[in-house]
C-alpha positions, 0 to 999 in steps of 0.5 A: 854094824854096817847093816844097821847104818847102810843099805847093803847089796848083800844079806848080812844074816844069810850070805855069810858063813863062819869059817873060824874064830880069829881070836878069843879074848878073855872076858872077865865078870867082876862084882862087888864083894857085897853082891848077894850072888856068889857065882854066875847062876846066882848072879843071873837069878839075882838079876832076873829078880831085881831088874834095873837094880844093877849096872855094868861099866862098859869100856869098849863097844865089843863089851857093850854088845857082849853085855846086851847079848848076856841080857838077852840070853839070861832074860835079865835087865841092868844099866850099861854105863859108859866107862873110859877105859884108858888115859886120854890120847897124848897130844904131840 
């Protein structure tokens, strides 16, 4: 995100090379039971045929970026809705 906010002395796209993934967190995709799509391919087809008629609850920024990438790769459009993922921090 630094490259979006700051002028950096290096090129984010060309000056770095991936070495190894550090983690691979599990990512799950859930849909309501009444959704007409029954698998991922059907979901993508439905999203393309019904732009802006679906929404996704997003709890953290990394999942928001993943949802945006999903939209780009599948050429689909749906609303991204911020969702509070956990309880508020305790005040001690």
